[in-house]
N, C-alpha and C positions, 0 to 999 in steps of 0.2 A: 504494500500500500504506500509506496513512495520512499521506502528506505534506500532503494537503489539510487535515486536522485540525491538524497542526502549524503549517502556514502561517497558519491562521485565528488561532491564539493570538498569533503574532508580528505579524500585521497589526493586530490589536486593540491590542497593547501599543505599537506604533509609530504609532498614529493614521493608519493607512492609507498611511504612507510606504513604498511598495513596495521601494524600494532599500535602505532601512535594515532593513526586515523581512527581506528576502532575505539580507542580510549577517549578521544575527543568527541566522537559521535555519541558514545554512551553518556558522557557528561552533558552534552548539548541536549540530548533527548530528556534526560532527567530534569534539567533546568527549565527548558522551554517547551517541551512536548510531553510533559508528565501525563500519564494515563491516555495518551493518544493511541498507543499501540497495544492496548489491552484487548482481551478477547471480545469484550463488549464496551466499545468506546462511545456508544450512542448518547449517553447522558452528557459526557464531556463535550462531544461534538455539538450537541444542541445548545449547550451553554455558550460555546464560542460563536456559533452562528447567531444566537440572539444578541450577544454583545456587538458583533460585527454589524448586524442589522441596525441596532441602535446608533452605532457610530456613523453609519452612512446617513441615517435620518438626521442626526445632529449636524454633521459637517456639510452635507449636501442634500437638503430637503427636496429640492427639485428632482435630483437624480433618484432619490429614494421613492418619491411619489410616482415617477415614471416607471421604475422597475416594479413597484408594488402593483400599480394599475395593470401592468401587463403580465402579472403573475410570475415574474422573474425573481424568485426568492434566492437568498444566498446559498441555500443547500443545493441549488442547481449548478453553481459555479465555484463556490469558495472552498469546498471540502478539500480538493487537491492542493489548494494554496496552503491550507493549514497543515495538512499531512506532510508536505514536502518543504515547508517554509519557503515557498516560491521557487525552489530549485527546478521544478518541472516546467516552469514557464519562462524563466529568464536564463540567459547565458551565465556561466560561472563568474565571469569578470564583473557582471552587474550584481550578482548575488552577494558578493562580499561587501560591496558598497551598501546594498540594501540592508544586510544584516548589521553592519556597523551603525547605520542610521536607526534601525528599529530596536536593536538589542543593547546598545551601549548608552 
């Protein structure tokens, strides 16, 4: 469910040192994606989707209303973003900048 995309980012950062990349990946998941990769992550995912929806409504009400009117809810597009921390949709060189902005 997206671990391959996350792994690629950490392997590239650690110059293919698999042991170090794995350690960094485990720490990253524990800190930022806690309970995302459990057998049943539906409760956690619903919580993140609700917060994300509220953030869109707050920061861009016009966009939120347009998406909502058309039945385009975050569960239709945002789940892969959350599971992969955007590594599935952006090139690696952009991911590192995005992570620096979002996580630091």
